[in-house]
Every structure is written in structure tokens, then in C-alpha cells.
C-alpha positions in Angstrom: -51.9 79.7 37.9 -52.5 78.3 40.7 -55.5 78.5 43.6 -52.5 79.8 45.7 -51.6 82.5 43.5 -55.1 83.8 43.3 -55.4 84.0 47.0 -52.5 85.9 46.7 -53.8 88.5 44.6 -57.1 88.6 46.1 -55.6 89.5 49.8 -53.1 92.1 48.1 -55.7 93.7 46.0 -59.2 92.8 48.4 -59.0 96.6 49.6 -59.3 97.8 46.1 -62.4 95.2 45.1 -64.0 96.6 48.4 -63.3 100.5 47.2 -64.5 100.1 43.5 -67.5 98.7 45.1 -68.1 101.1 47.5 -67.7 104.1 45.1 -69.5 102.8 42.4 -72.7 101.5 45.3 -72.6 104.9 46.9 -72.3 106.6 43.9 -75.5 104.9 42.4 -77.7 105.3 45.5 -76.4 108.8 45.3 -77.6 109.3 41.5 -80.6 107.7 42.0 -81.6 109.3 45.0 -81.3 113.1 43.0 -83.3 111.3 40.0 -87.0 112.6 39.8 -89.5 109.1 40.6 -91.4 108.2 37.7 -94.5 106.6 37.8 -96.4 104.1 35.2 -100.5 103.7 35.2 -101.8 101.1 33.0 -105.5 100.1 31.3 -106.7 97.0 29.8 -108.5 97.9 26.6 -111.1 95.0 24.9 -110.9 94.7 21.4 -114.6 94.7 20.2 -114.3 92.3 16.6 -117.2 92.5 14.1 -118.3 89.6 12.7 -115.6 88.3 10.0 -116.4 88.4 6.9 -113.9 85.1 6.1 -115.5 81.6 5.7 -112.4 79.7 7.2 -111.5 79.8 11.2 -107.9 80.2 9.7 -108.3 83.0 8.0 -110.6 84.5 10.9 -107.5 84.1 13.6 -105.3 86.0 10.8 -107.8 89.0 10.7 -107.8 88.9 14.1 -104.1 89.3 14.7 -103.8 91.7 12.3 -106.2 93.9 13.6 -104.8 93.8 17.2 -101.6 94.7 15.7 -103.1 97.4 14.1 -104.7 99.1 16.8 -101.5 98.4 18.8 -99.7 100.6 16.7 -102.5 103.4 16.1 -102.9 104.1 19.8 -99.9 106.1 19.5 -101.0 107.9 16.5 -99.9 111.8 17.3 -103.4 112.9 16.6 -105.2 110.8 19.3 -102.3 111.5 21.7 -102.7 115.5 20.7 -106.5 115.2 21.5 -106.0 113.5 24.8 -103.5 116.3 26.0 -106.0 118.7 24.9 -108.7 117.0 26.3 -106.6 117.1 30.0 -105.4 120.4 30.2 -101.5 118.9 29.4 -99.1 121.3 28.1 -96.5 118.2 27.3 -95.7 116.8 23.3 -97.2 114.3 21.4 -93.6 113.2 21.1 -92.8 113.2 24.4 -96.0 111.3 25.1 -95.2 108.8 22.5 -92.0 108.2 24.0 -93.4 107.7 27.2 -96.2 104.4 26.7 -96.0 101.2 26.0 -98.5 99.5 24.0 -98.7 95.5 23.7 -101.2 92.4 23.2 -101.7 90.0 26.4 -101.7 86.8 26.0 -102.5 86.7 22.9 -106.0 88.0 23.6 -108.0 90.1 22.4 -106.6 92.6 25.8 -104.5 95.2 25.1 -102.3 96.8 27.7 -101.7 100.7 27.3 -99.2 102.0 30.1 -98.4 105.7 30.3 -95.4 106.7 32.4 -95.1 110.1 33.9 -93.7 112.1 37.2 -97.7 112.3 38.6 -99.1 109.4 39.2 -102.7 111.2 38.4 -101.7 112.5 35.2 -99.8 108.9 34.3 -103.2 107.3 35.3 -106.0 109.9 33.3 -103.4 109.6 30.3 -103.5 106.0 30.1 -108.0 106.7 30.5 -108.1 109.0 27.8 -106.1 107.7 25.1 -108.3 104.7 24.3 -111.3 106.7 24.8 -110.3 109.5 22.4 -109.4 106.7 20.4 -112.4 104.9 20.6 -114.1 107.5 19.0 -111.9 108.3 16.1 -112.1 105.0 15.3 -115.7 104.5 15.1 -116.0 107.9 12.9 -113.5 106.5 10.2 -115.5 103.4 10.1 -118.7 104.7 9.8 -117.8 107.2 6.8 -117.4 104.2 4.7 -121.2 103.5 4.8 -122.3 106.9 4.9 -122.2 107.7 0.8 -124.1 104.7 0.2 -126.8 105.1 2.7 -127.5 109.1 1.9 -128.1 107.9 -1.9 -130.5 105.6 -0.9 -131.8 107.6 1.5 -132.8 110.1 -1.3 -133.7 107.3 -3.5 -136.3 106.0 -0.8 -137.7 110.0 -0.6 -138.2 110.3 -4.0 -140.1 106.8 -4.8 -141.9 107.4 -1.6 -143.3 110.8 -2.9 -144.2 109.1 -6.3 -145.9 106.0 -4.6 -147.5 108.3 -2.4 -148.9 110.6 -5.7 -149.8 107.7 -7.8 -151.9 106.3 -4.8 -153.4 109.3 -4.7 -154.4 109.4 -8.2 -155.5 105.7 -8.2 -157.8 106.7 -5.3 -158.7 109.4 -7.4 -159.7 107.5 -10.6 -162.0 105.1 -8.4 -163.8 107.5 -7.0 -164.9 109.4 -10.3 -165.5 105.9 -11.9 -163.4 106.7 -15.1 -162.1 103.9 -17.4 -161.3 100.4 -16.2 -157.9 100.6 -18.4 -156.6 103.8 -16.9 -157.5 102.6 -13.4 -155.6 99.6 -14.3 -152.6 101.7 -15.3 -152.6 103.5 -12.8 -153.1 100.1 -10.0 -150.2 98.7 -11.9 -148.2 102.1 -11.8 -148.7 101.8 -7.9 -147.7 98.6 -7.8 -144.5 98.8 -9.6 -143.7 101.8 -7.3 -144.1 99.7 -3.9 -142.1 97.1 -5.2 -139.1 99.5 -6.0 -139.7 100.8 -2.3 -139.8 97.3 -0.9 -136.3 96.7 -2.6 -134.5 100.3 -1.9 -136.0 99.4 2.2 -134.4 96.1 1.7 -131.1 97.3 0.6 -131.0 100.0 3.0 -131.7 97.8 6.0 -129.1 95.8 4.3 -125.9 98.1 4.7 -127.3 98.9 8.3 -126.5 95.3 9.4 -123.6 95.1 7.4 -122.5 98.6 9.0 -123.1 97.2 12.5 -122.2 94.0 12.2 -118.3 95.2 10.5 -117.7 97.6 13.2 -114.7 97.3 14.9 -113.4 98.8 18.4 -112.2 98.7 21.6 -113.1 99.8 25.2 -111.6 99.8 28.4 -112.4 96.5 30.2 -110.5 97.9 33.1 -109.5 101.6 34.2 -105.8 102.7 34.9 -105.4 103.6 38.9 -102.9 106.2 40.0 -100.0 104.3 41.1 -99.0 104.2 44.4 -94.8 103.4 43.9 -92.4 104.9 41.5 -91.3 102.0 38.8 -87.8 104.2 38.5 -85.8 105.2 40.0 -85.4 101.8 42.0 -82.9 103.0 44.5 -81.7 100.0 46.1 -81.3 97.4 44.0 -79.8 100.7 41.3 -77.5 100.9 44.4 -76.9 97.1 44.1 -76.5 96.7 41.0 -73.8 99.4 41.0 -72.1 97.9 43.6 -72.0 94.6 41.6 -70.6 96.6 38.5 -67.8 98.2 40.3 -66.7 94.7 42.2 -66.5 93.2 38.6 -64.6 96.2 36.8 -62.4 96.2 40.4 -61.3 92.7 39.4 -61.1 93.2 35.8 -58.7 96.6 36.6 -56.5 94.1 39.1 -56.2 91.1 36.6 -55.2 93.8 33.9 -52.5 95.1 36.6 -51.3 91.8 36.9 -51.1 91.0 33.4 -49.3 93.7 33.0 -47.1 93.7 36.1 -43.5 91.9 35.1 -42.0 91.6 38.5 -41.2 89.1 40.4 -44.2 87.4 42.2 -43.3 83.6 42.4 -40.0 82.2 42.6 -40.8 78.8 41.1 -41.1 80.3 37.8 -37.4 81.3 37.5 -36.5 77.9 39.7 -38.2 75.7 36.8 -36.7 77.6 33.5 -33.4 78.6 34.5 -32.5 76.0 37.5 -31.4 78.7 39.5 -32.3 78.2 43.7 -34.1 79.9 45.9 -31.8 80.3 48.8 -33.6 82.7 51.2 -36.9 84.3 51.7 -36.1 87.9 53.5 -39.7 89.7 54.9 -40.2 93.4 54.8 -37.4 95.2 57.5 -39.4 98.0 59.0 -36.8 100.0 59.8 -38.7 102.5 62.2 -39.8 99.5 64.2 -36.3 97.5 64.4 -34.1 100.3 64.8 -32.5 100.0 61.7 -31.5 97.7 58.9 -29.2 95.8 61.1 -31.6 93.4 62.3 -29.1 90.8 63.3 -27.9 93.2 66.3 -31.4 95.2 66.9 -33.9 92.1 67.1 -32.0 88.8 67.0 -35.2 87.1 68.1 -37.6 88.5 65.0 -38.6 86.8 62.2 -36.5 88.8 59.9 -33.3 88.0 61.8 -34.0 84.6 61.5 -34.4 84.5 57.9 -31.0 85.6 57.4 -29.9 82.5 59.7 -32.1 80.3 57.0 -29.6 82.0 54.1 -26.7 80.8 56.5 -27.6 77.5 56.6 -28.4 77.6 53.0 -25.0 78.8 52.1 -23.4 75.9 54.0 -25.0 73.4 52.0 -25.3 75.0 48.5 -22.5 73.4 46.8 -20.2 70.6 48.4 -17.6 70.8 45.6 -16.8 74.8 46.3 -15.4 76.1 49.2 -17.1 79.2 49.6 -15.4 81.5 51.4 -15.3 84.4 49.3 -19.4 85.4 48.5 -20.4 88.1 46.6 -23.5 90.0 47.3 -25.0 92.1 44.6 -28.4 92.8 42.8 -29.9 94.0 39.3 -30.4 96.9 40.3 -30.0 99.5 43.2 -32.4 99.4 46.3 -32.8 95.9 45.9 -31.2 95.3 49.1 -28.0 93.5 48.6 -26.5 96.3 50.9 -28.4 94.9 53.9 -28.4 91.3 53.1 -24.8 91.2 53.1 -24.2 93.1 56.3 -26.8 90.9 57.7 -25.1 88.1 56.6 -21.9 88.9 57.4 -23.3 89.3 61.1 -24.7 85.9 61.3 -21.8 84.3 60.1 -19.9 85.5 62.8 -22.3 84.8 65.1 -21.6 81.1 64.4 -18.3 81.6 65.3 -16.3 82.3 62.1 -14.2 84.9 61.3 -15.8 87.3 59.0 -14.8 90.2 56.6 -17.1 92.5 55.5 -16.0 94.1 52.1 -17.5 97.5 50.8 -16.4 96.4 46.9 -18.7 99.3 45.7 -16.7 101.9 44.9 -19.4 103.9 43.6 -22.0 104.9 46.4 -20.5 102.8 49.4 -23.1 102.6 52.3 -21.6 99.8 54.8 -19.9 102.8 56.8 -23.0 104.0 57.1 -24.6 101.4 58.1 -22.3 100.1 61.1 -21.4 104.3 61.7 -17.7 103.9 61.2 -15.1 106.2 58.7 -14.9 105.8 55.4 -11.5 107.9 55.3 -9.5 105.0 54.4 -10.3 101.3 53.2 -10.4 99.6 49.9 -8.7 101.5 47.7 -6.1 102.6 49.7 -5.0 98.8 49.3 -4.8 99.3 45.8 -2.3 102.1 46.2 0.0 99.5 48.9 2.1 97.5 48.1 1.8 95.7 51.2 -2.1 94.7 53.2 -2.3 96.7 56.0 -4.4 94.9 58.7 -5.0 98.6 60.5 -7.4 98.8 57.7 -9.5 96.3 59.1 -12.0 98.2 61.2 -13.7 96.3 64.4 -17.0 96.5 65.1 -19.1 95.7 68.1 -20.1 92.2 66.8 -17.5 89.9 67.8 -15.4 88.0 65.1 -16.8 90.3 62.3 -14.3 92.8 60.7 -15.5 95.4 57.8 -13.1 97.1 55.3 -15.1 100.1 53.7 -14.3 101.4 50.3 -12.0 104.3 51.1 -12.2 107.4 49.0 -13.8 106.9 45.7 -11.7 105.9 42.0 -12.3 107.5 39.0 -11.8 104.2 37.7 -13.4 101.3 40.1 -13.9 98.5 37.1 -10.7 99.0 36.2 -9.2 98.4 39.9 -11.8 95.4 41.0 -10.7 93.7 37.8 -6.8 93.9 38.5 -4.5 91.4 39.3 -3.9 93.7 42.4 -7.7 93.0 43.5 -7.2 89.2 43.2 -4.3 89.3 45.8 -6.1 91.7 48.1 -8.9 88.4 48.3 -5.8 85.7 48.7 -4.8 87.9 51.4 -8.4 88.6 53.2 -9.0 84.9 53.1 -5.8 84.1 55.0 -7.3 86.5 57.6 -11.0 84.9 57.8 -13.2 81.9 57.2 -15.7 84.0 55.1 -15.3 87.0 53.0 -18.3 88.7 52.3 -18.6 91.3 49.1 -20.7 94.5 48.8 -20.8 94.9 45.3 -22.8 97.3 43.0 -25.6 96.2 40.9 -24.9 93.6 38.0 -27.1 95.6 35.3 -25.7 99.1 36.4 -22.2 99.1 35.8 -19.8 96.0 35.2 -18.1 95.8 38.8 -20.5 92.8 39.8 -19.0 91.1 36.9 -15.9 91.8 37.2 -15.8 90.3 41.2 -18.1 87.2 40.0 -15.5 86.1 38.3 -13.0 85.9 41.4 -15.5 85.4 44.2 -16.4 81.5 45.0 -19.9 82.1 44.5 -22.0 85.1 44.4 -25.7 85.3 45.8 -28.6 87.5 43.6 -30.5 89.6 45.9 -33.8 90.0 44.1 -36.8 92.7 45.4 -39.9 90.3 45.2 -42.5 92.5 43.5 -40.1 95.3 42.5 -37.7 93.5 40.2 -38.8 93.0 36.8 -38.4 89.7 36.1 -36.6 90.1 32.8 -33.9 92.1 34.5 -33.0 89.2 36.9 -32.7 87.0 34.1 -30.5 89.1 32.3 -28.5 89.7 35.3 -28.4 85.8 35.7 -27.2 85.4 31.9 -24.5 87.9 32.7 -23.3 86.2 35.3 -22.8 83.2 33.8 -21.3 84.1 30.4 -18.3 84.9 32.4 -18.8 81.1 34.5 -19.5 83.3 37.8 -20.7 80.5 40.4 -24.4 81.2 41.2 -25.4 79.8 44.5 -28.8 81.3 44.4 -31.2 84.0 44.2 -32.1 86.3 47.7 -36.1 87.1 47.7 -36.2 90.5 49.3 -38.7 92.5 50.6 -41.5 89.8 51.1 -44.6 91.2 52.2 -47.3 89.6 54.1 -50.4 91.5 52.0 -48.9 90.6 48.9 -46.9 87.6 49.7 -49.0 85.8 52.3 -48.2 82.0 51.3 -44.2 82.5 51.6 -44.6 85.4 54.4 -46.6 82.7 56.7 -44.4 80.3 55.7 -41.7 81.6 57.9 -43.9 82.5 60.0 -45.2 79.6 60.9 -41.7 78.0 61.3 -40.3 80.8 63.5 -40.4 79.6 67.4 -38.0 82.0 68.6 -40.9 84.9 68.7 -43.3 82.3 69.7 -41.9 81.3 72.5 -41.8 84.5 73.7 -45.2 86.1 74.1 -49.0 85.3 74.0 -49.1 87.4 70.7 -46.3 85.0 69.6 -48.5 82.0 70.0 -51.6 84.0 68.3 -49.7 84.6 64.9 -48.2 81.4 64.5 -51.7 80.0 65.0 -52.7 82.1 62.6 -49.8 81.5 60.2 -50.4 77.7 60.5 -54.1 77.8 60.3 -53.9 79.9 57.1 -51.2 77.9 55.2 -53.2 74.5 55.9 -56.4 75.8 54.7 -54.0 77.1 51.1 -52.8 73.4 50.9 -55.8 71.9 51.7 -57.7 74.0 48.6 -54.3 73.2 46.9 -55.5 70.0 46.7 -58.8 70.0 46.2 -58.8 72.0 43.0 -56.0 69.6 41.7 -58.4 66.7 41.6 
């Protein structure tokens, strides 16, 4: 796909991008405005690590990392949270508080960041400070319980030894004062020495346990207390609205490309030309029938862009094929509503305005419309010629355009295909070619009935009218294939209803080359300049990207 095609798609669907972006952004803004603000308070905790029992530095590092990770996990313990909630007199559940917490290590240091989210900034700060306080008390109790039994046993033994030592010392003093036998005194003194030694060893063991307890205790302290936050962390109304608008814009673009991918209508005539070798013989803009007072723009608005497009079509037909005497021109289309009748009528008028004698024939014997377009009677016409052996010039009705006559369809017959494919139809066309320079036939659509296929065999050339952006490409290709199967001569395709919104480059091509309207008013000059500038920018961008 070329850059010009992307630009056309963007111009055509720009409103949808704006709409999607606006709706998504506005919806995100309203939604976030209605949400209750959430505040987050953070306290910083310091790990107080005891003396490591390992001897290597690597083991000490591993031990510190495991300790820090265990504290991060244990700070969200349900029992700790329940105590903290009870201390603050809150009614929330421990699970709810756990989901609103975030605990993490600060840059691989001995610092832990504990964050709590809450709708109240004061409660968030109070919880961030209370949780580590409760944890520190609980953690200290759990660690001191490990040495409590050993200390209790040693204290009991110390009391017993101390009591025995006091009794032995009293007995020794009594024996010495009574001047007893030296052997008894020696035994009592030896017992006192042994009890003193036992007491000293027990006392040393007790002190060792106390030292081990003090050196092995690990805990946390609050290094930085949490403060009530001033602004909420969510919802971020402005940023979320911008993000929502961006998402809406991207979804709109995705929807646009999906629509374009699924759209199999004709958008680029070059693709048909490259695959089928069929010339684009005319490009006709959308005709505003209300503004131009009907579909006959060659009469109602001869200086308009639409009228100029039919003049360009007339010129192209004259030089389409030098080997063919293009006197009988069949105008048809793949489907109803593609604009074949309007094209046939305006083409006939443009040929007549060139000074050529032209007969416009309504060969659509099923749904004739030319009598409505030119506001003439349809009481007698082509079907009457089939019933008469001689041709009657009175059936050729004159209209307000010089050099142009119209042969309407007449009464609708029960067998249109048999009549149009009969030898009588050939003789009627031979007679009409003697009366005028050009015969323009308006026929039914190709894919609806076989009438147009039959007429393409006897017409000198066929114009296939397609609605750009409305006719499906496969149906256009099928219509071309059916005309070629019967050896009908296909002059080219007239692309109808070209819109400045959907097909900007083609529209501005004609706008920039339309000098009639530009010389008539200053507004025309402004339109000419805008069209020329846009076409130049598109061409320059294509050259830059092609490099």
C-alpha cells in the first residue's frame, strides 16, 4: 500500500480516530474521578543483625540475605497484622491489610521499605509505623524463648550450689572455732573449695549463655517513621485519562484497518488497470442533486466540477480506440445504483454540446428511468419499434438540448431479453446510426439480467460504470469477464461518486485541473490552491518514502 493510500484512509476515517480517542479519554476521566482516592504511607526499617556465627565472609553475606528475606515475608504475618489492627482500634481484616501492603528491600541494603495503602492518609501512616513495632516485640520474644530454659536450669543449679556453699562455709567456720580435729577441718575446707569451683563454673556458663543470647539476637527498628501522605497515589485522573485516550485512539486505528481489510469495494482504480488492463476512462465526483438541482449537471451547472468530468469522459471516448468507429456506446454497470443512467444522460448531453447529433436510447426495458430524468412521456418508445415493421422518427423525442433526441423505453414488455437480442434490435440500431453521429444506450446492470451482455455484442463499445467505494471489486471483475466472454468491446471503466473524503487524491486532481470554476470566483481560486498544494504534498511524500 502506497503512502497516498494511507493518507486517504486517514483522511476518510479521521473522525473515527477523534471520536474513539475522545470517548475513551472522557470515559477514563469520569471513571477515575468517581473512584475513592487511595493513599500510601511508607516507613523505612533497619535490620539489627547479631554477631554472625560463621567464619567466612561469603557465609555471612548469605546469612544476612536470608535474614532480610525472612523479615520481608514475616512482616505480613497474619498474627502481626491482627495485633497491629487491634492496637489501632480498626475494623479491617488481616487479609485486607495484607493485600494493601508492599514490603521490599531497599537497594540490597539492610533497609526494608514497608508501604501501606488506605483510603485515609492518617490510618495508612499509623499502620506503616505500628506493624514493624508489633513485629519487633514479637520477634524479640521468639528469640529469647530459645535461651530461657537453659538460663532457668543454670539459675536453679546456681541457687542449689550457693546454698550448699553457704552451709559448707558455716560448718567450716564452726569447726575451726571449736578447735576440732584437723582432719575434719581439712575435709570441710576441701568441700568448700569444690563447691566454690562448681559455683564459679556454673556462673561462667550462665554468663556465656547471656553473652550468646545478646550477640545472636536479630531484630528491626524503625529508621524512618511514616508520615501521612498529602496526595493520593491512585487514581491518577489526568494520566489515566491520557492513557485511556491513547488506548481509544489505537483501538480506533485497529478498527479502521480491520474495516479496510474487510472492505472489498473498489478503492484504487490502478489495481484494476494492472490486473485486467482496462483503462480508467472517467472519474466523476459525487453529484449533489439538491445543490445542482437534479442529476443533469451538464444543463443545470455547466461550469461545475461534475460537468467538467463528463467533458473529460467525452474527450477520452473519442480517443479510446482508433480502430473502432465508436458510434453506438453502451453504458451499463455491475449493479443497480452505480450511476449508469446519470452517466449515460450527461455523456449524451456533452456529445450533443460538441455539435454532434446524438440519440439517447433507454434500453432498460425492465426499470426505465430516462423519461423521468428528461421529464418526457414514456407512452411510446423502443418497444413500439419492435412491433412496427417500419421505423418511425416521431418516436425520437426532442428535449431542450440542441442536437440531442431521446428514445424512451415505451411500455415494459414481458420478454426484454428476447427483444434486445433479436435481429430487429440490430436493424433498429442500424437505422438510428443513420440518424445521428452517436447512439448512447442505457441498459440494465450486467450482473442482474442478460440484457446488457446481449447489447454489448451489437454495440461498438461499452462503458462500465462503477461506484468507487460502493461496487465490490469481485463483482466488477465478474462484469468485465462476462462482457469479454461474448467478445464485447470494453472501452473502459467510469468510476462514479468520487468523494473528497474517501478519495482525496483523485478528487483534488480534478479540482486542481478544473479552471472553469476557479476563474469564476475568489472561492474557486482558494479551492484550486488548496487542491494543488495537497496534491503536491502527497506527491513529495511519496517520492521521499520511495527512496
